[in-house]
N, C-alpha and C positions, 0 to 999 in steps of 0.2 A: 712279301706281294709289294706290289705298287698299288698305289691309292687310284683306282678309275672314278672318272669322270660319271657320274651317272645323272638323268633326268625325270622329273615325274611325267606321265600324259600329256599331261596338261601344259608343261615347260616344249615338249616335242612340237603336240600340237602346234602352239606358237610360232614354235620356231618354223615349223614346215607351211603355216598357212592352212591346215585339212584342221577339221573338227576330232575331237578325241575318238567319237563313235567311228569316224572313218580310217580312224588307224587301226583300231581295234577289227573290225570289220576287213582291210585288207590284210592284217595278219592271220584271223580265221581261218580267211578262204585262201591263204596262201598265195596274196599276190605279192606279200614284199615277205623273203626268205628271214623272219625274226624269231628266234625262241620266244615265248611268252617267260617273263622274271617278274618277279613280284619279292617286295621287299615285309619284313614280319608283318608289317600291320596290312599287309593284302595287296597293297597297292602297285601297279607296274610300273617298274624300272627300266630304261634304255639306257644302253651305252653309246658313246660317241659312233662308234660301228654300227649301230641300229639307227642313228639319225642319220648318217650318210647313206646307208640302204633307202632308208625313204627322202629322202632329198631326190637321189639317181630314179626312185619308181615315178615321184610326181615330174621329174624332166622329161621323164619317158612317157608323159600321159600327152594326148594330141586331144587338145580342147576343141579344137577346130573352131575356132574365131576369125572376124573377117579377116586375119592378117595371115590366114593358112595354117593355123593352129600352130603344134610342136609347142607350145610355150602357155603361160597362161593368161588370160584375159588382163 
């Protein structure tokens, strides 16, 4: 089996620029279609695919800023 790169919740939050609580909330309310996965210690783990899904979700958000939204402030 191939060795798949995994990320912690904190690493993912830092990479996408939102809080860990926001990521968990998005997953819980199914705003992002990611299956919760935890390691042996009970910590969330994310794959590269999960990270890409989160990035796509963030890009789809309209922040309604002074430049017409559609991007991060």
